[in-house]
Every structure is written in structure tokens, then in C-alpha cells.
Backbone as a ProteinNet text record, in pm:
[ID]
protein_1_A
[PRIMARY]
MNSKDFDYLRKGARVLSTPFLRFYYKESRIQGSSSRIGLSVSKKVGNAVQRNVVKRFLRENFRNSDWLEKGDDILVVASPRLKALFKEKQDVKTELRNSWSKAIERRGAVQ
[TERTIARY]
1013.9	1017.6	1161.8	1218.6	1321.6	1293.3	1408.5	1407.9	1346.1	1356.9	1308.7	1186	1125	975.4	905.2	987.2	927.7	934	1014.2	1003.8	896.6	877	785.3	641.1	620.7	491.3	474.6	575.5	570.3	517.7	561.7	536.2	423	328.9	177.7	101.8	123.2	16	-88.3	-196.9	-311.8	-291.5	-326.3	-328.6	-472.9	-446.9	-547.1	-493.1	-566.2	-524	-606.5	-559.4	-639.5	-561.2	-617.4	-535.3	-413.7	-390.6	-264	-190.5	-233.3	-172.8	-184.4	-114.8	-123.6	-102.9	-169.5	-153	-114.6	-4.7	11.3	-18.5	-72	-88.8	-110.3	-60.9	-85.4	-64.1	-91.3	-74.9	72.8	72.7	228.5	297.7	443.3	524.5	576.3	514.8	590.4	446.7	455	331.7	296.2	177.2	159.4	-9.7	-38.6	-175.7	-197.6	-101.3	-124.3	-39.4	-89.4	-25.3	102.4	160.7	275.3	264.9	342.3	326.9	460.8	475.3	604.5	556.7	620.6	595.9	706.8	680.7	751.1	726.9	797.6	733.5	861.6	870.5	997.2	1023.6	1129.4	1156.3	1056.5	1011.4	904	799.7	759.5	631.2	672.3	806.4	836.4	959.8	989.7	1096.6	1079	1177.8	1187.8	1077.7	1037.9	938.8	815	775.7	636	652.2	757.6	751.3	741.8	782.8	782.5	629.1	553.1	426.5	338.8	364.6	292.4	314.8	428.3	473.8	415.5	412.8	361.2	194.8	133.3	-6.1	-41.7	30.3	-9	10.6	128.2	163.3	25.6	0.1	-135.5	-223.6	-296.7	-406.1	-379.2	-269.2	-253.1	-282.7	-246.6	-263.5	-409.2	-479.9	-598.3	-716.3	-662.2	-737.5	-774.7	-877.9	-900.9	-825	-702.1	-636.8	-523.2	-490.2	-407.4	-442	-543.1	-593.2	-574.3	-585.8	-591	-471.8	-362.4	-240.3	-188.1	-178.8	-140.2	24.1	74.5	191.4	161.4	181.4	104.9	255.8	225.4	305.9	240.3	263.7	179.5	295.1	260.9	336.1	275.6	343.8	274.5	282.7	202	215.1	267.9	362.7	394	311.7	179.3	72.5	50.1	98.8	85.1	143.8	272	357.8	244	168	74.5	-16.3	-29.4	-118.7	-57.4	73.8	127.4	154.9	202.1	223.6	86.7	-27.9	-152.5	-211.6	-144.7	-174.6	-306.2	-317	-460	-441	-546.5	-532.3	-482.8	-387.3	-322.3	-356.4	-377.3	-422.2	-570.6	-666.2	-778.7	-783	-715.9	-682.8	-637.8	-536.8	-479.7	-577.1	-653.8	-766	-859.5	-898.6	-996.4	-931	-828.5	-752.8	-744.8	-724.7	-699	-827.6	-945.6	-1069.6	-1101.2	-1089.5	-1136.8	-1070.5	-933.7	-858.8	-903.7	-931.4	-1000.6	-1161.1	-1200.2	-1345.2	-1332.3	-1249	-1224.9	-1138.1	-1084.9	-1002.5	-1089.6	-1206.2	-1310.7	-1392.1	-1426.4	-1496.6	-1428.7	-1291.5	-1212.6	-1195.5	-1186.7	-1161	-1222.9
343.4	497.9	481.1	603.2	613.5	711.5	721.7	776.1	919.8	1002.4	1139.8	1104.4	1023	991.3	966	863.4	840.4	973.2	1062.2	1163.6	1258.8	1282.6	1356.8	1323.5	1202	1132.4	1143.6	1124.5	1142.6	1266.8	1417.6	1530.6	1588.6	1612.7	1665.9	1601.1	1453.5	1348.4	1324.5	1289.7	1237.4	1110.3	1063.3	935	862	725.2	660.1	546.4	514.4	416.8	318.4	186.9	68.5	-9.6	-114	-177.4	-246.5	-281.7	-347.7	-257.3	-173.6	-100.4	49.7	137.2	278.3	344.5	407.9	461	608.9	634.8	795	790.8	914	927.3	1067.8	1108.8	1264.7	1247.8	1352.2	1356.9	1339.5	1264.6	1234.1	1320.7	1341.6	1437.4	1407.7	1278	1261.8	1268	1338	1362	1237.9	1161.4	1061	1014.1	916.1	870.3	753.7	678.7	584.2	603	551.1	551.5	499.8	539.2	454.3	412.8	276.2	251.8	219.8	249.5	228.8	147.6	45.1	-54.2	-39.8	-35.4	-20.7	-156.8	-233.6	-365.7	-390.2	-351.5	-356.8	-518.4	-530.2	-671.1	-684.6	-586.8	-601.7	-712.2	-688.2	-781.6	-919	-947.5	-1116	-1134.1	-1267.8	-1281.9	-1263.9	-1281.3	-1236.7	-1307.3	-1425.9	-1485.7	-1432	-1400.6	-1325.5	-1198.1	-1131.4	-967.1	-981.4	-1084.8	-1085.9	-1162.7	-1202.8	-1252.4	-1122.7	-1031.3	-909.2	-832.1	-829.3	-734.9	-765.9	-916.4	-955.3	-931.2	-970.5	-950.6	-787.7	-720.6	-578.5	-525.1	-559.2	-513.9	-608.6	-719.1	-763.2	-690.7	-661.2	-585.3	-423.8	-380.7	-250.6	-258	-359.7	-366	-401.6	-446.6	-504.9	-419.4	-265	-186.3	-59.5	7.3	130.7	245.5	225.7	326.4	334.6	240.6	248.7	354.3	393.8	500.3	632.1	658.6	788.3	898	854.6	940.3	995.9	882.9	928.9	844.7	912.8	839.8	780.8	650.3	597.7	534.6	533.9	462.1	377.9	250.7	170	110.8	129.4	106.8	-7.6	-131.8	-237.1	-229.9	-270.5	-268.4	-356.2	-352.9	-489.2	-559.1	-512	-597.2	-739.5	-740.1	-843.6	-955.9	-931.6	-1063.6	-1133.4	-1067.5	-1150.7	-1266.6	-1211.6	-1291.5	-1402	-1369.2	-1486.8	-1611.7	-1571	-1650.1	-1727.4	-1634.9	-1728	-1801.5	-1795.5	-1883	-1839.6	-1718.1	-1660.9	-1633.8	-1625.9	-1573.2	-1445.3	-1419	-1258.1	-1219.3	-1285.5	-1246	-1172.8	-1228.5	-1190.4	-1074.3	-1045.7	-925.1	-825.4	-854.9	-761	-716.6	-789.8	-755	-662.5	-715.2	-637.9	-456.5	-451.2	-327.2	-265.4	-321.7	-263.6	-215.3	-285.9	-250.6	-148.1	-116.3	-3.6	112.6	114.7	221.8	272.4	177.3	218.3	282.9	236.9	302.8	458.2	450.9	587.2	670.7	638.8	705.7	774.3	683.4	751.9	829.5	824.1	929.6	1055.7	1045.2	1146	1268.2	1226.7	1268.4	1442.8
-804.8	-713.2	-658.9	-645.6	-551.2	-427.8	-352.7	-220.7	-245.1	-339.7	-355.7	-361.5	-438.9	-443.9	-313.9	-243.2	-103.1	-4.9	-11.9	78.5	8.9	-121.9	-181.3	-136.6	-119.4	-72.9	74.2	155.4	306.4	343.3	279.3	316.3	228.9	315	228.5	171.6	177.3	115	196.4	141	207.5	244	354.6	418.7	462.6	428.9	445.8	543.2	658.5	728.5	765.9	752.7	801.5	890.5	960.5	1067.4	1021.1	903.1	864.5	741.6	696.1	584.2	609	569.5	560.1	407	355.2	227.7	216.4	166.9	122.4	-18.7	-40.2	-180.7	-216.8	-344.7	-374.7	-527.9	-625.9	-737.6	-792.1	-896.1	-949.1	-977.1	-942.3	-991.1	-1131.7	-1176.9	-1322.9	-1407.3	-1526	-1608.3	-1682.4	-1644	-1692.6	-1641.8	-1708.6	-1686.9	-1577.9	-1563.1	-1465.7	-1345.7	-1227.2	-1098.3	-1082.2	-1007.7	-954.5	-795	-764.9	-612	-567.4	-455.1	-381.4	-240.7	-209.6	-94.7	5.9	141.5	240.1	333.5	335.6	424.9	521.3	653.8	734.7	792.7	837.6	903.8	1003.4	1070.1	1173.1	1138.7	1012.2	951.9	951	923	930.9	845.3	828.9	735	641.1	523.1	397.7	304.8	342.3	274.8	296.1	423.8	444	401	404.7	351.8	214.4	128.7	-13.8	-26.8	41.3	12.9	16.4	123.7	139.3	8.7	-24.4	-152.7	-290.7	-290	-414.2	-421.6	-315.4	-308.9	-315.4	-263.8	-269.9	-432.6	-508.8	-634.9	-714.3	-706.5	-767.5	-759	-636.2	-587.1	-668.9	-671.6	-735.5	-889.3	-954.8	-1108.3	-1124.7	-1048.3	-1064.6	-1057.2	-944.5	-895.1	-998.7	-933.6	-1010.5	-986	-884	-851.5	-951.4	-1041.9	-1134.8	-1246.1	-1236.3	-1374.1	-1281.7	-1165.1	-1101.2	-1123.5	-1164.7	-1184.4	-1039.2	-959.7	-838.3	-800.9	-718	-649.1	-508.6	-488	-372.3	-289.6	-165.5	-89.6	16	15.2	86.9	221.2	330.1	453.5	533.6	531.6	587.9	737	827.7	965.7	1016.8	1105.6	1201.3	1266.2	1254.2	1311	1244.1	1111.6	1023.9	1080.3	1157.2	1221.1	1295.2	1348.2	1442.4	1349.1	1247.6	1150.5	1122.9	1062.8	1017	1133.1	1246.7	1376	1408.5	1398.3	1433.4	1303.4	1188.5	1078.7	1033.2	1025.6	994.5	834.2	763.6	613.4	606.1	581.3	566.6	456.7	335.7	202.9	225.1	291.2	353.8	388.2	505	574.7	488.4	410.6	321.6	209.7	161	62.9	121.4	245.2	309.3	348.5	384.2	398.9	263.2	163.4	21.7	-32.5	-3	-43	38.2	157.7	238.1	185.8	153.6	109.5	-15.6	-105.8	-232.2	-239.4	-138.4	-113.5	-67.9	59	98.8	14.3	-96.4	-191.4	-281.4	-340.3	-423.6	-355.6	-212.7	-143	-97.9	-106.7	-87.7	-182.8	-321	-417.7	-434.3
[MASK]
+++++++++++++++++++++++++++++++++++++++++++++++++++++++++++++++++++++++++++++++++++++++++++++++++++++++++++++++

């Protein structure tokens, strides 16, 4: 995704918020059957290693989710609250998995 795609998603998109992730989504501008994902993980989330853990996890969950078939453009913005989880040595992946699952459930209900 490029900056125009990010701007497209920020304006007029549906938003799903969970404690650690915010999802902006709407129908893709590119005609195709599969969805595309964009990730925004700021330095406030943590150092480069921590940010990459978050991005790898989100990409993997996207590839394995039902959202892949919806034909949406999706922007996932990670909350700086994730930094506290890394500091407290909590299982970040469990929290991200819960947030992802909630978003998928809500997405299915919103259609």
C-alpha cells in the first residue's frame, strides 16, 4: 500500500477499535477478490524489535483470517498501549490475538 491508499482509508472508512488495535476498512479501490492490509506501528509502541514482532504477528493473522476474502483495504494502527505489555513481560501475542478476533467478529456483524 502507498500513502494515497492510507489517505483513502483514513477518510470515510469504517472503524473498529479494540484496546490495542484500531482497524480502518472499506471496499478496496483496486478491483480484486482479496483484501490488502497496511500497518502503522509507531515508535511509541517500542523499539524496532518490538515493532517488528507486532507487524509480523498482524500479517500472519491477516493471512490466516476470513478477512482476506472480503475485498477490503484495511489499515491496522497499533496503540502505544502495547509498550506497557512489553515492559510488563505480558504475552503480547495473546493480547493481539484477542484484539484481532474481536475485530473479525465485529466486521462480520457490521456487514
